N, C-alpha and C positions, 0 to 999 in steps of 0.2 A: 379535852383541854388543849392538847397539842395542835389539833386542827384549828381550833378557835384562835389560839395565839398566832398561828401561821397566817390566818386570814386578817387579823388585826395588824400584824406586821406588814403584810402586803399592801393593805389600805394606806397605812402610814407612809410606806415607801413610795407609793403612787402619788400621795399628796406632796411629798418632798420633791419628787421629779416635776410635778405640775408647777409647784412654786418656783423651782429653778428655771423652768422654761419660760414662765411669765417674767421672772426677773431678768432673764437674758434677752428677752425680746422675741424668742422663738415661740411659735404656736399662737402668737397674737396676730389677729387680722389688722393690718394697717388701716387707719381711717381713710375713707375715700376723700377726694378733694371736695366733694359736695358736703360731706359731713363736717369737714374742717371749716368749710365756708360758713356754715351755720354758726359755728363758734366765733369765727372772725367778725361776723356782723355785729356781735355784741361789744366789740372793742372800739367803736367809734367811726368805722367806715373809711379808714385811711391806713396806708402803709408808707412809712418814710424810707424811700429807697436812695441810699447813697451810691449812685451808680454812674460810672464813667461812659455809659453808652451814649454815642453821639446822637444829637437831636434828630438827625435825618433817619436814624434807625429807631429811636425811641418813639417817634411819631407814628411808626407803623406797628410797633410791637406792644407798647403799653395799653393803647386803647382796646386791643383784643382781650387782654386780661380783664380790663374794666367791664367790657361787654359780657365776658364769660362769667364774671362774678359781680352782678349789679349791686350797687350800694357801697362798693369799695373803690376808692380812688388812690392812684399812685402819686405820692408827693415826690417827684423826681428831683433830688438835689444833684444838680449836674456840675461836675468839675473833673479835673484830671485825677487819676488814682492817688497820687501823692498828696494832693490837696484835700481830698476826701478823707484819707487816713488821718492826716493831721487834725482836721476838723473833728472827727470822731474822738480822737485821743484828747483833744483840748476840752471837749464837752464832758467827757468822762472824768477828767481831772477836776473839772468844775462841779462835779457831783450831779450832773444831769445828762442822762442818756436820751438822745432824741432819735437816733437812727434805729431802724428795725432790721434792715437787711442791707448787705453790701454786694456790689457786683462790679469788680474791677480787677486789675492785675494781681496775680498771685504774690508778687513781691510785697505789695502793700497790704494784702490780706494777712501775710505773715507778720507784718508789723503789729497789726491789731491783735493777733493771737499772742504774740510775745507780751503784750500789755494786758493779757487776760480779759479781752473784751469780746471774745467770740464764744458762741455756744458750741460745745464739743460733743456733738451727737449726730451721727450720720442720718440722713433722711432716707425713707424707703426707696426712693428712685435711684439712690446711689448703687444699688445692686446691679443695675443695667450697665454700669460704666466699668471700664478696665481699671486695674489697680493704680496705674500711673496717672490717672485722671481724677483721683480723689484722695481725700485724707479724712481724718477724724473731725475736722472743722471746716472743710471746704470741698467743693465739687466743681469740676470744670463746667463752664457754661458755653463759652464760645472761644475760638482759638484763632491765632494768627500763625501762618506758616512761613518759615524761611526756606526758600528754594533757590535753585539756579534758574536764570533766565538769559535769553540771548536775542540778538538781532538776526533774523533769518537771512538777511542779505549778506551778512558778514560771517555767518557760520554755515558750513556745508551740512547737509542732512546727515551724512555719515559721522559728523563731529558732534551731533546733538548729545549733550551730557545726560547720563542716566543716573549718576551718583555724584556726591560732592567730591569724592576721590578723583573723578575725571579731570577736575580743574588743576590737579597736580601735574598733569602731563605738560611737558615743555612746549607743546604746540600753542599753549595759551599765553606764552610770554608776551607781555606788552599789550594784551588784549582784554584784561580783566579790570572790573571796577567792583567796589564794595563799600559798605557803610562802616565807618571806623569804630562804631560803638557795639557792634554785634558779636560780643564774646559768647553768645549763645551757641555759636558754631563749635566752640571748644567742647561744650557740654554735650551737644548733640552727637558729635563724633565719638566722644567718650562712651556714650550709651551704645552707640552702634557697635563698637568693638570691645566694650567693657574694659577699656584700657585708656588711661589718660596719656600714657606715653605714645600709643599709636595715634591718638588724636593730634597730639603735638607734632608728630612726625609728618602726618599728612598736611597739616597747615603750614609747616616749614617748607614743604615742597611747593605748595600753592604760593607762598610768599616769595619764593625764588622766581616766580613769573612776573615780578614787578607790578603788583597790584596798585591801582590808582584809587584813592579813597575820596568819597563825596558824602557829605551829611544829607540825610533825608532819603527815605525809600522811594518817595514819589519822584524825587529828582533822579534817582538811579534809573527808574523806569523811563523817564523822559530822555535821558541820555542815550538809552538803548534805542528808543524810538527814532531819535535824530541820527543814529548811526555813529555817535561819537565814541562808542565802545562796542566791542563784540559781545561780551557776556558779563554777567554779574553773578556772584555766588552767595549773596546775602539779600536776595530780593524777597518781597512779600508776594505770595502767590495771588492774593485777591486783587492786586493792581493790574493784572494782565488780561483777564477775559474781556473787560469793557474796552480796553485799548485795541485788542485784536478784532473785536466786533466792528470797530471804526476803521479797520483796514491797516492798522500798524503792523509792520513786519517783525512780529515777535513770536518767540516760543518760550515755554517754561517747563520746568521739571516737575512731574507728578509721580515719579517712581519712589522718591523718598523726600522727607522734609523734616524740619525741626519745629516743634510746636511750642509757642508761647501761650500761656493759659490765662484767660479771663475767668475768674472763679466767682461763685456765689457763696456767701457765708451769712449766718444769722447772728445778730447782736445778742450777747449773753443776757443782758437786762433790757431787751427790747420792750418799749412801752406797749406794743401791740403784738405779743408773742404768737398768737394763733394766726394773725394776719401775715406776720413775717414768714411763718412756716408755710402758709398757703402760697404766698408768692414764690418762695424758694422751691417748693415742691412742683408747682406749675411750671416755673421756668426751666426746671431740670427734667420734667416729664417729656415723653415722646410728643405729646400734644403741644407743650410749650416750645420745645426745641424746633418743631416744624414752623411755628410762628416766627421764631428767631431767624430761621433760614429764609423765610419769605420776606422778613424785614431787613435782609441784607447782611446778616451775620453768618459766620461759619459755625454751625452747631457742633458741640462736643459729643453729643449722643452718638454712639457707634452705629445706630440704625437709622439715623436721619441724615440725608444727603444735603449738602448746600445747593443753592439754586444754580450757581456756576461751578464748573469743575476746578476747585481750588484746594481740595484736601488730598494730599499725597497718599499713596497706597501704604507706604511704610512710614511710621511716625516715631520720632524720638522726642518725647515730651520733656520740657524743663519743669521739674517738680519742686516741691517746697524745700526739700533738703538741698537740691542744687542751688536754689536761690540763697540759702543761708551761707553757702560757700562761694557765692558769686565773685567776691573780691579776688579769690585765688585764681579763678578761671579768667577773669578780666586781666590779671597780671600776666598770665601766660599769653593771652591774645595780643596784648600790647608788646610784649617781648618779641614774639614771633614776627609781628609785622612792623616792629620798630615804631610804634605809635606813642605819642606823648599823652 
């Protein structure tokens, strides 16, 4: 009797463990994209993508998805991140959810989450991404990097900056330009040193070099091309390869950078839930990220390289929690540089 009771208890315990593993998502084989595709085909053959992806990129990326999954079309609702977020919130308040999937700035993804409009369930592909590029309701898709850049006719090779801290050196006095809205530098330096005080101290030294501010990152690049400034410490790295290929006397920093995230998230009550999941998983998979790279974006996937060398070796990402406290960092940025 004792042995029989032991066997029954063992079987019962094994069953409980199996149920736990199933409930927690462990031990389950994730559906393949093709298996999910078969489910998606039954939902009407469309995915409503509220995506800020520029048309020049969308025209190269989205047709690849449609060819990969015949019978499914992307309805690309194209606008800026803030307008897409407002549209989704307005539709939800009106009792009608139209959006399936979102792809835009993390700041506005946060807005939708605060309104309880996002599915809070990580997709299988999230396992391949580092912790600072994902959350329970979002996953980084592509990124923009803040770096230093300079005119090579005005900056000697031995002066080439290797870190943001280098711009604190007095030799840059009267030689620097920057974008007045880039408070992300405060956050990036805070992550680098794990200290907000240290970040502020470095920026204060940079500010002592009499930085000249100009709105627009493209304009900053053109000012450097024209030789109207020696260097910039809030430049977008993707603005430089094409200009250098055309012969512009430019250099830019790829040793470290601050990453602004464009994320993908799924609508909580998506009208086409399987199709939304299919698009999100494909867009975040190595396969999809390679398509994004070829389409002119900088993929977030750590194993997929961009077409041009624009991703710095060391990254300090602006995460969801950082964005929630952005007003605090913006206040410091404005105080340090005496901006209104």
